[in-house]
PDB file of N, CA, C and O in Angstrom:
ATOM      1  N   MET A   1     100.703  98.766 166.592  1.00  0.00           N
ATOM      2  CA  MET A   1     101.285 100.143 165.672  1.00  0.00           C
ATOM      3  C   MET A   1     100.150 100.891 167.038  1.00  0.00           C
ATOM      4  O   MET A   1      98.943 100.699 167.187  1.00  0.00           O
ATOM      5  N   ILE A   2     100.990 101.665 167.779  1.00  0.00           N
ATOM      6  CA  ILE A   2      99.824 102.909 168.464  1.00  0.00           C
ATOM      7  C   ILE A   2      99.913 104.447 168.229  1.00  0.00           C
ATOM      8  O   ILE A   2     100.787 105.274 168.489  1.00  0.00           O
ATOM      9  N   HIS A   3      98.831 104.515 167.711  1.00  0.00           N
ATOM     10  CA  HIS A   3      97.839 105.809 167.264  1.00  0.00           C
ATOM     11  C   HIS A   3      98.084 107.147 168.349  1.00  0.00           C
ATOM     12  O   HIS A   3      98.336 108.279 167.938  1.00  0.00           O
ATOM     13  N   SER A   4      97.975 106.831 169.624  1.00  0.00           N
ATOM     14  CA  SER A   4      97.909 107.893 170.530  1.00  0.00           C
ATOM     15  C   SER A   4      98.636 107.955 171.446  1.00  0.00           C
ATOM     16  O   SER A   4      99.188 106.869 171.624  1.00  0.00           O
ATOM     17  N   GLU A   5      99.006 108.906 172.331  1.00  0.00           N
ATOM     18  CA  GLU A   5      99.936 109.077 173.176  1.00  0.00           C
ATOM     19  C   GLU A   5      99.056 107.957 174.238  1.00  0.00           C
ATOM     20  O   GLU A   5      97.944 107.490 173.988  1.00  0.00           O
ATOM     21  N   VAL A   6      99.746 107.732 175.262  1.00  0.00           N
ATOM     22  CA  VAL A   6      99.584 106.757 176.305  1.00  0.00           C
ATOM     23  C   VAL A   6      98.173 107.091 176.908  1.00  0.00           C
ATOM     24  O   VAL A   6      97.246 106.289 177.029  1.00  0.00           O
ATOM     25  N   TYR A   7      98.174 108.254 177.221  1.00  0.00           N
ATOM     26  CA  TYR A   7      97.375 109.107 178.598  1.00  0.00           C
ATOM     27  C   TYR A   7      96.567 110.512 177.514  1.00  0.00           C
ATOM     28  O   TYR A   7      96.988 111.058 176.494  1.00  0.00           O
ATOM     29  N   GLN A   8      95.745 110.641 178.023  1.00  0.00           N
ATOM     30  CA  GLN A   8      94.251 110.859 176.864  1.00  0.00           C
ATOM     31  C   GLN A   8      93.711 111.933 178.200  1.00  0.00           C
ATOM     32  O   GLN A   8      93.058 111.544 179.168  1.00  0.00           O
ATOM     33  N   PHE A   9      94.046 112.965 178.023  1.00  0.00           N
ATOM     34  CA  PHE A   9      92.734 113.493 179.285  1.00  0.00           C
ATOM     35  C   PHE A   9      91.490 114.925 178.520  1.00  0.00           C
ATOM     36  O   PHE A   9      91.946 116.008 178.154  1.00  0.00           O
ATOM     37  N   ALA A  10      90.209 114.633 178.441  1.00  0.00           N
ATOM     38  CA  ALA A  10      89.323 115.738 177.834  1.00  0.00           C
ATOM     39  C   ALA A  10      89.567 116.904 177.163  1.00  0.00           C
ATOM     40  O   ALA A  10      89.314 117.373 176.053  1.00  0.00           O
ATOM     41  N   GLN A  11      90.160 117.249 178.210  1.00  0.00           N
ATOM     42  CA  GLN A  11      89.903 118.770 178.520  1.00  0.00           C
ATOM     43  C   GLN A  11      91.226 119.597 177.743  1.00  0.00           C
ATOM     44  O   GLN A  11      91.202 120.810 177.536  1.00  0.00           O
ATOM     45  N   ASP A  12      92.608 118.514 177.280  1.00  0.00           N
ATOM     46  CA  ASP A  12      93.702 118.695 176.199  1.00  0.00           C
ATOM     47  C   ASP A  12      93.213 118.381 174.552  1.00  0.00           C
ATOM     48  O   ASP A  12      93.833 118.848 173.597  1.00  0.00           O
ATOM     49  N   ILE A  13      92.105 117.586 174.427  1.00  0.00           N
ATOM     50  CA  ILE A  13      91.482 117.084 173.187  1.00  0.00           C
ATOM     51  C   ILE A  13      90.270 118.290 172.006  1.00  0.00           C
ATOM     52  O   ILE A  13      89.150 118.781 171.868  1.00  0.00           O
ATOM     53  N   ALA A  14      90.892 118.229 171.757  1.00  0.00           N
ATOM     54  CA  ALA A  14      89.813 119.373 171.080  1.00  0.00           C
ATOM     55  C   ALA A  14      88.460 118.642 170.013  1.00  0.00           C
ATOM     56  O   ALA A  14      88.585 117.696 169.236  1.00  0.00           O
ATOM     57  N   TRP A  15      87.428 119.306 170.255  1.00  0.00           N
ATOM     58  CA  TRP A  15      86.210 118.788 169.841  1.00  0.00           C
ATOM     59  C   TRP A  15      86.642 119.056 168.097  1.00  0.00           C
ATOM     60  O   TRP A  15      87.414 119.980 167.841  1.00  0.00           O
ATOM     61  N   LYS A  16      86.117 118.234 167.028  1.00  0.00           N
ATOM     62  CA  LYS A  16      86.218 118.708 165.545  1.00  0.00           C
ATOM     63  C   LYS A  16      84.675 117.932 165.040  1.00  0.00           C
ATOM     64  O   LYS A  16      84.087 116.905 165.377  1.00  0.00           O
ATOM     65  N   ASN A  17      84.389 119.145 163.965  1.00  0.00           N
ATOM     66  CA  ASN A  17      83.283 118.711 163.147  1.00  0.00           C
ATOM     67  C   ASN A  17      83.649 117.735 162.479  1.00  0.00           C
ATOM     68  O   ASN A  17      84.746 117.723 161.920  1.00  0.00           O
ATOM     69  N   ALA A  18      82.288 116.146 162.380  1.00  0.00           N
ATOM     70  CA  ALA A  18      82.586 115.273 162.347  1.00  0.00           C
ATOM     71  C   ALA A  18      81.399 115.166 161.065  1.00  0.00           C
ATOM     72  O   ALA A  18      80.979 114.060 160.727  1.00  0.00           O
ATOM     73  N   GLY A  19      80.890 116.500 160.365  1.00  0.00           N
ATOM     74  CA  GLY A  19      79.672 115.819 159.662  1.00  0.00           C
ATOM     75  C   GLY A  19      78.419 116.863 160.394  1.00  0.00           C
ATOM     76  O   GLY A  19      78.430 117.256 161.561  1.00  0.00           O
ATOM     77  N   GLU A  20      77.263 117.199 159.239  1.00  0.00           N
ATOM     78  CA  GLU A  20      76.181 118.637 160.312  1.00  0.00           C
ATOM     79  C   GLU A  20      75.897 117.695 161.374  1.00  0.00           C
ATOM     80  O   GLU A  20      75.746 116.479 161.488  1.00  0.00           O
ATOM     81  N   GLY A  21      75.881 118.806 162.163  1.00  0.00           N
ATOM     82  CA  GLY A  21      75.132 118.694 164.196  1.00  0.00           C
ATOM     83  C   GLY A  21      76.085 117.673 164.581  1.00  0.00           C
ATOM     84  O   GLY A  21      75.864 117.380 165.756  1.00  0.00           O
ATOM     85  N   ILE A  22      77.344 116.796 163.958  1.00  0.00           N
ATOM     86  CA  ILE A  22      77.984 116.365 165.237  1.00  0.00           C
ATOM     87  C   ILE A  22      79.222 116.452 165.175  1.00  0.00           C
ATOM     88  O   ILE A  22      79.796 116.438 164.087  1.00  0.00           O
ATOM     89  N   GLN A  23      79.869 116.557 166.335  1.00  0.00           N
ATOM     90  CA  GLN A  23      81.597 116.377 166.764  1.00  0.00           C
ATOM     91  C   GLN A  23      81.852 115.695 167.503  1.00  0.00           C
ATOM     92  O   GLN A  23      81.024 115.198 168.266  1.00  0.00           O
ATOM     93  N   ARG A  24      83.508 115.362 167.525  1.00  0.00           N
ATOM     94  CA  ARG A  24      83.683 114.222 168.316  1.00  0.00           C
ATOM     95  C   ARG A  24      85.252 114.467 168.614  1.00  0.00           C
ATOM     96  O   ARG A  24      86.109 115.147 168.049  1.00  0.00           O
ATOM     97  N   GLN A  25      85.261 113.602 169.769  1.00  0.00           N
ATOM     98  CA  GLN A  25      86.721 113.965 170.462  1.00  0.00           C
ATOM     99  C   GLN A  25      87.572 112.681 169.662  1.00  0.00           C
ATOM    100  O   GLN A  25      86.871 112.203 168.770  1.00  0.00           O
ATOM    101  N   MET A  26      88.214 112.369 169.721  1.00  0.00           N
ATOM    102  CA  MET A  26      89.105 111.405 169.276  1.00  0.00           C
ATOM    103  C   MET A  26      90.311 111.141 170.149  1.00  0.00           C
ATOM    104  O   MET A  26      91.438 111.607 169.981  1.00  0.00           O
ATOM    105  N   PHE A  27      89.870 110.246 171.196  1.00  0.00           N
ATOM    106  CA  PHE A  27      90.965 109.979 172.466  1.00  0.00           C
ATOM    107  C   PHE A  27      92.065 109.483 172.120  1.00  0.00           C
ATOM    108  O   PHE A  27      93.129 109.706 172.698  1.00  0.00           O
ATOM    109  N   GLY A  28      91.839 108.386 170.639  1.00  0.00           N
ATOM    110  CA  GLY A  28      92.585 107.098 170.436  1.00  0.00           C
ATOM    111  C   GLY A  28      92.256 106.165 169.433  1.00  0.00           C
ATOM    112  O   GLY A  28      91.140 105.684 169.231  1.00  0.00           O
ATOM    113  N   HIS A  29      93.573 105.881 168.657  1.00  0.00           N
ATOM    114  CA  HIS A  29      93.785 104.204 168.550  1.00  0.00           C
ATOM    115  C   HIS A  29      94.226 103.305 168.208  1.00  0.00           C
ATOM    116  O   HIS A  29      94.925 103.888 167.379  1.00  0.00           O
ATOM    117  N   ASP A  30      94.536 102.109 168.049  1.00  0.00           N
ATOM    118  CA  ASP A  30      95.781 100.878 167.452  1.00  0.00           C
ATOM    119  C   ASP A  30      95.061 100.341 166.043  1.00  0.00           C
ATOM    120  O   ASP A  30      94.246 100.833 165.263  1.00  0.00           O
ATOM    121  N   ASP A  31      95.652  99.309 166.108  1.00  0.00           N
ATOM    122  CA  ASP A  31      95.061  98.406 165.159  1.00  0.00           C
ATOM    123  C   ASP A  31      93.873  97.524 165.775  1.00  0.00           C
ATOM    124  O   ASP A  31      93.040  96.931 165.090  1.00  0.00           O
ATOM    125  N   LYS A  32      93.915  97.530 166.909  1.00  0.00           N
ATOM    126  CA  LYS A  32      92.634  96.965 167.753  1.00  0.00           C
ATOM    127  C   LYS A  32      91.224  97.650 168.022  1.00  0.00           C
ATOM    128  O   LYS A  32      90.088  97.181 167.956  1.00  0.00           O
ATOM    129  N   VAL A  33      91.660  98.844 168.327  1.00  0.00           N
ATOM    130  CA  VAL A  33      90.014  99.755 169.333  1.00  0.00           C
ATOM    131  C   VAL A  33      90.612 100.844 169.080  1.00  0.00           C
ATOM    132  O   VAL A  33      91.782 101.108 168.801  1.00  0.00           O
ATOM    133  N   MET A  34      89.261 101.734 169.266  1.00  0.00           N
ATOM    134  CA  MET A  34      89.235 103.188 168.768  1.00  0.00           C
ATOM    135  C   MET A  34      88.430 103.630 170.039  1.00  0.00           C
ATOM    136  O   MET A  34      87.720 102.704 170.431  1.00  0.00           O
ATOM    137  N   LEU A  35      88.338 104.607 170.696  1.00  0.00           N
ATOM    138  CA  LEU A  35      87.768 105.421 171.773  1.00  0.00           C
ATOM    139  C   LEU A  35      87.554 106.888 171.046  1.00  0.00           C
ATOM    140  O   LEU A  35      88.329 107.817 170.818  1.00  0.00           O
ATOM    141  N   VAL A  36      86.350 106.703 170.822  1.00  0.00           N
ATOM    142  CA  VAL A  36      85.750 108.417 170.344  1.00  0.00           C
ATOM    143  C   VAL A  36      84.567 108.699 171.358  1.00  0.00           C
ATOM    144  O   VAL A  36      83.625 108.090 171.866  1.00  0.00           O
ATOM    145  N   LYS A  37      85.110 109.900 171.371  1.00  0.00           N
ATOM    146  CA  LYS A  37      83.417 110.869 172.371  1.00  0.00           C
ATOM    147  C   LYS A  37      82.950 111.444 171.293  1.00  0.00           C
ATOM    148  O   LYS A  37      83.679 112.136 170.582  1.00  0.00           O
ATOM    149  N   VAL A  38      80.992 111.123 170.884  1.00  0.00           N
ATOM    150  CA  VAL A  38      80.463 111.978 169.703  1.00  0.00           C
ATOM    151  C   VAL A  38      79.734 112.520 170.280  1.00  0.00           C
ATOM    152  O   VAL A  38      79.699 112.171 171.460  1.00  0.00           O
ATOM    153  N   LYS A  39      78.992 113.362 169.972  1.00  0.00           N
ATOM    154  CA  LYS A  39      77.885 114.778 170.803  1.00  0.00           C
ATOM    155  C   LYS A  39      76.915 114.818 169.421  1.00  0.00           C
ATOM    156  O   LYS A  39      77.310 115.682 168.638  1.00  0.00           O
ATOM    157  N   PHE A  40      75.985 114.230 169.052  1.00  0.00           N
ATOM    158  CA  PHE A  40      74.564 114.801 168.007  1.00  0.00           C
ATOM    159  C   PHE A  40      73.877 115.720 168.303  1.00  0.00           C
ATOM    160  O   PHE A  40      73.273 115.909 169.359  1.00  0.00           O
ATOM    161  N   GLU A  41      73.935 116.460 167.227  1.00  0.00           N
ATOM    162  CA  GLU A  41      72.552 117.204 167.958  1.00  0.00           C
ATOM    163  C   GLU A  41      71.072 116.512 167.143  1.00  0.00           C
ATOM    164  O   GLU A  41      71.048 115.755 166.173  1.00  0.00           O
ATOM    165  N   ALA A  42      70.058 117.009 167.831  1.00  0.00           N
ATOM    166  CA  ALA A  42      69.012 116.133 167.805  1.00  0.00           C
ATOM    167  C   ALA A  42      68.567 116.030 166.411  1.00  0.00           C
ATOM    168  O   ALA A  42      68.411 117.156 165.937  1.00  0.00           O
ATOM    169  N   GLY A  43      68.332 115.177 165.663  1.00  0.00           N
ATOM    170  CA  GLY A  43      67.980 114.837 164.343  1.00  0.00           C
ATOM    171  C   GLY A  43      69.100 114.912 163.055  1.00  0.00           C
ATOM    172  O   GLY A  43      68.902 115.081 161.851  1.00  0.00           O
ATOM    173  N   SER A  44      70.726 114.655 164.049  1.00  0.00           N
ATOM    174  CA  SER A  44      71.991 114.614 162.999  1.00  0.00           C
ATOM    175  C   SER A  44      71.881 113.427 162.614  1.00  0.00           C
ATOM    176  O   SER A  44      71.288 112.834 163.516  1.00  0.00           O
ATOM    177  N   ILE A  45      72.070 112.866 161.945  1.00  0.00           N
ATOM    178  CA  ILE A  45      72.335 111.412 160.857  1.00  0.00           C
ATOM    179  C   ILE A  45      74.326 111.409 160.498  1.00  0.00           C
ATOM    180  O   ILE A  45      74.923 112.421 160.132  1.00  0.00           O
ATOM    181  N   GLY A  46      74.897 110.247 160.691  1.00  0.00           N
ATOM    182  CA  GLY A  46      75.497 110.152 160.730  1.00  0.00           C
ATOM    183  C   GLY A  46      75.466 109.386 159.494  1.00  0.00           C
ATOM    184  O   GLY A  46      74.532 108.767 158.983  1.00  0.00           O
ATOM    185  N   THR A  47      77.090 109.605 158.976  1.00  0.00           N
ATOM    186  CA  THR A  47      77.269 108.668 157.678  1.00  0.00           C
ATOM    187  C   THR A  47      77.724 107.256 157.963  1.00  0.00           C
ATOM    188  O   THR A  47      78.643 106.996 158.740  1.00  0.00           O
ATOM    189  N   LEU A  48      76.936 106.244 157.202  1.00  0.00           N
ATOM    190  CA  LEU A  48      76.941 105.092 157.382  1.00  0.00           C
ATOM    191  C   LEU A  48      78.588 104.291 156.862  1.00  0.00           C
ATOM    192  O   LEU A  48      79.047 104.340 155.721  1.00  0.00           O
ATOM    193  N   HIS A  49      79.094 103.743 157.805  1.00  0.00           N
ATOM    194  CA  HIS A  49      80.584 103.277 157.279  1.00  0.00           C
ATOM    195  C   HIS A  49      80.820 102.123 158.126  1.00  0.00           C
ATOM    196  O   HIS A  49      79.970 101.756 158.937  1.00  0.00           O
ATOM    197  N   GLU A  50      82.172 101.408 157.945  1.00  0.00           N
ATOM    198  CA  GLU A  50      83.091 100.390 158.905  1.00  0.00           C
ATOM    199  C   GLU A  50      84.043 100.904 159.451  1.00  0.00           C
ATOM    200  O   GLU A  50      84.542 101.995 159.174  1.00  0.00           O
ATOM    201  N   HIS A  51      84.393 100.098 160.336  1.00  0.00           N
ATOM    202  CA  HIS A  51      86.131  99.710 161.134  1.00  0.00           C
ATOM    203  C   HIS A  51      86.628  98.494 160.768  1.00  0.00           C
ATOM    204  O   HIS A  51      86.140  97.385 160.551  1.00  0.00           O
ATOM    205  N   TYR A  52      87.617  98.928 160.755  1.00  0.00           N
ATOM    206  CA  TYR A  52      88.245  97.391 160.594  1.00  0.00           C
ATOM    207  C   TYR A  52      89.044  97.040 161.943  1.00  0.00           C
ATOM    208  O   TYR A  52      89.784  96.065 162.078  1.00  0.00           O
ATOM    209  N   HIS A  53      88.725  98.135 163.040  1.00  0.00           N
ATOM    210  CA  HIS A  53      89.434  97.727 164.476  1.00  0.00           C
ATOM    211  C   HIS A  53      87.802  97.718 165.063  1.00  0.00           C
ATOM    212  O   HIS A  53      86.809  98.174 164.498  1.00  0.00           O
ATOM    213  N   SER A  54      87.913  96.920 166.621  1.00  0.00           N
ATOM    214  CA  SER A  54      86.326  97.277 167.490  1.00  0.00           C
ATOM    215  C   SER A  54      85.944  97.779 167.574  1.00  0.00           C
ATOM    216  O   SER A  54      86.515  98.750 167.077  1.00  0.00           O
ATOM    217  N   GLN A  55      84.534  98.195 168.192  1.00  0.00           N
ATOM    218  CA  GLN A  55      84.184  99.713 168.620  1.00  0.00           C
ATOM    219  C   GLN A  55      83.481  99.612 169.174  1.00  0.00           C
ATOM    220  O   GLN A  55      82.470  99.097 168.697  1.00  0.00           O
ATOM    221  N   THR A  56      83.486 100.121 170.921  1.00  0.00           N
ATOM    222  CA  THR A  56      82.140  99.927 171.638  1.00  0.00           C
ATOM    223  C   THR A  56      81.294 100.896 171.520  1.00  0.00           C
ATOM    224  O   THR A  56      81.996 101.906 171.493  1.00  0.00           O
ATOM    225  N   THR A  57      80.120 101.225 171.426  1.00  0.00           N
ATOM    226  CA  THR A  57      78.738 102.358 172.243  1.00  0.00           C
ATOM    227  C   THR A  57      78.360 102.292 173.033  1.00  0.00           C
ATOM    228  O   THR A  57      77.721 101.310 173.410  1.00  0.00           O
ATOM    229  N   TYR A  58      78.637 103.655 173.900  1.00  0.00           N
ATOM    230  CA  TYR A  58      77.744 104.042 175.353  1.00  0.00           C
ATOM    231  C   TYR A  58      77.298 104.968 174.946  1.00  0.00           C
ATOM    232  O   TYR A  58      77.969 105.784 174.314  1.00  0.00           O
ATOM    233  N   VAL A  59      75.532 105.167 175.289  1.00  0.00           N
ATOM    234  CA  VAL A  59      75.122 106.746 175.057  1.00  0.00           C
ATOM    235  C   VAL A  59      74.766 106.807 176.344  1.00  0.00           C
ATOM    236  O   VAL A  59      74.027 106.057 176.982  1.00  0.00           O
ATOM    237  N   ALA A  60      75.636 108.222 176.829  1.00  0.00           N
ATOM    238  CA  ALA A  60      75.656 108.942 177.833  1.00  0.00           C
ATOM    239  C   ALA A  60      74.027 109.296 178.259  1.00  0.00           C
ATOM    240  O   ALA A  60      73.355 108.614 179.033  1.00  0.00           O
ATOM    241  N   SER A  61      73.739 110.075 177.817  1.00  0.00           N
ATOM    242  CA  SER A  61      72.154 110.691 177.586  1.00  0.00           C
ATOM    243  C   SER A  61      71.749 111.164 176.452  1.00  0.00           C
ATOM    244  O   SER A  61      72.524 111.610 175.607  1.00  0.00           O
ATOM    245  N   GLY A  62      69.956 111.091 176.263  1.00  0.00           N
ATOM    246  CA  GLY A  62      69.107 111.079 175.198  1.00  0.00           C
ATOM    247  C   GLY A  62      69.067 109.418 174.524  1.00  0.00           C
ATOM    248  O   GLY A  62      69.127 108.520 175.364  1.00  0.00           O
ATOM    249  N   SER A  63      68.979 109.050 173.196  1.00  0.00           N
ATOM    250  CA  SER A  63      68.864 108.212 173.115  1.00  0.00           C
ATOM    251  C   SER A  63      69.284 108.140 171.291  1.00  0.00           C
ATOM    252  O   SER A  63      69.083 109.130 170.588  1.00  0.00           O
ATOM    253  N   PHE A  64      69.818 106.962 170.763  1.00  0.00           N
ATOM    254  CA  PHE A  64      70.093 106.888 169.332  1.00  0.00           C
ATOM    255  C   PHE A  64      69.586 105.487 168.618  1.00  0.00           C
ATOM    256  O   PHE A  64      68.956 104.500 168.997  1.00  0.00           O
ATOM    257  N   GLU A  65      70.158 105.898 167.460  1.00  0.00           N
ATOM    258  CA  GLU A  65      69.636 104.550 166.493  1.00  0.00           C
ATOM    259  C   GLU A  65      70.697 104.511 166.103  1.00  0.00           C
ATOM    260  O   GLU A  65      71.344 105.460 165.661  1.00  0.00           O
ATOM    261  N   ILE A  66      71.257 102.659 166.280  1.00  0.00           N
ATOM    262  CA  ILE A  66      72.495 102.620 165.264  1.00  0.00           C
ATOM    263  C   ILE A  66      71.959 101.634 164.396  1.00  0.00           C
ATOM    264  O   ILE A  66      70.759 101.435 164.581  1.00  0.00           O
ATOM    265  N   THR A  67      72.599 100.824 163.325  1.00  0.00           N
ATOM    266  CA  THR A  67      72.605  99.616 162.360  1.00  0.00           C
ATOM    267  C   THR A  67      74.128  99.225 162.349  1.00  0.00           C
ATOM    268  O   THR A  67      75.211  99.809 162.377  1.00  0.00           O
ATOM    269  N   ILE A  68      73.594  97.776 162.288  1.00  0.00           N
ATOM    270  CA  ILE A  68      74.954  97.683 162.302  1.00  0.00           C
ATOM    271  C   ILE A  68      74.480  95.983 161.208  1.00  0.00           C
ATOM    272  O   ILE A  68      73.567  95.271 161.628  1.00  0.00           O
ATOM    273  N   GLY A  69      75.098  95.669 160.137  1.00  0.00           N
ATOM    274  CA  GLY A  69      74.374  94.913 159.278  1.00  0.00           C
ATOM    275  C   GLY A  69      73.338  94.964 159.102  1.00  0.00           C
ATOM    276  O   GLY A  69      73.129  96.176 159.039  1.00  0.00           O
ATOM    277  N   ASP A  70      72.341  94.422 158.945  1.00  0.00           N
ATOM    278  CA  ASP A  70      70.556  94.729 158.448  1.00  0.00           C
ATOM    279  C   ASP A  70      70.015  95.366 159.711  1.00  0.00           C
ATOM    280  O   ASP A  70      68.885  95.850 159.754  1.00  0.00           O
ATOM    281  N   GLU A  71      70.750  95.355 160.616  1.00  0.00           N
ATOM    282  CA  GLU A  71      69.972  95.184 162.437  1.00  0.00           C
ATOM    283  C   GLU A  71      69.831  97.008 162.528  1.00  0.00           C
ATOM    284  O   GLU A  71      70.603  97.780 161.961  1.00  0.00           O
ATOM    285  N   ARG A  72      68.909  97.322 163.197  1.00  0.00           N
ATOM    286  CA  ARG A  72      68.786  99.202 163.251  1.00  0.00           C
ATOM    287  C   ARG A  72      68.314  98.245 164.813  1.00  0.00           C
ATOM    288  O   ARG A  72      67.674  97.202 164.948  1.00  0.00           O
ATOM    289  N   LYS A  73      69.081  99.323 165.985  1.00  0.00           N
ATOM    290  CA  LYS A  73      68.328  98.813 167.295  1.00  0.00           C
ATOM    291  C   LYS A  73      68.730 100.554 167.804  1.00  0.00           C
ATOM    292  O   LYS A  73      69.772 101.171 167.584  1.00  0.00           O
ATOM    293  N   ILE A  74      67.381 101.054 168.603  1.00  0.00           N
ATOM    294  CA  ILE A  74      67.628 102.437 169.735  1.00  0.00           C
ATOM    295  C   ILE A  74      68.546 102.226 170.379  1.00  0.00           C
ATOM    296  O   ILE A  74      68.008 101.247 170.897  1.00  0.00           O
ATOM    297  N   ILE A  75      69.452 102.250 170.825  1.00  0.00           N
ATOM    298  CA  ILE A  75      69.774 102.766 172.701  1.00  0.00           C
ATOM    299  C   ILE A  75      70.071 103.489 173.206  1.00  0.00           C
ATOM    300  O   ILE A  75      70.274 104.488 172.515  1.00  0.00           O
ATOM    301  N   ARG A  76      70.286 103.621 174.379  1.00  0.00           N
ATOM    302  CA  ARG A  76      69.852 104.699 175.622  1.00  0.00           C
ATOM    303  C   ARG A  76      70.880 104.200 176.216  1.00  0.00           C
ATOM    304  O   ARG A  76      71.195 104.592 177.339  1.00  0.00           O
TER     305      ARG A  76
END
């Protein structure tokens, strides 16, 4: 089941608050994968959560500490 339009354009997708100092653009998702662009202000911390679908992370600038299971990594 697809939960988004076939074509997604960043200029057409509003940024929404996703927590203190965190904003995101939800490009789309289905039952297997999702694509979200997220901006974190320095020092912001995302809420620990789980996804039932696959998720890939790419850091365009800066660095980010990520936790998967019991493992923490800094990605750049």
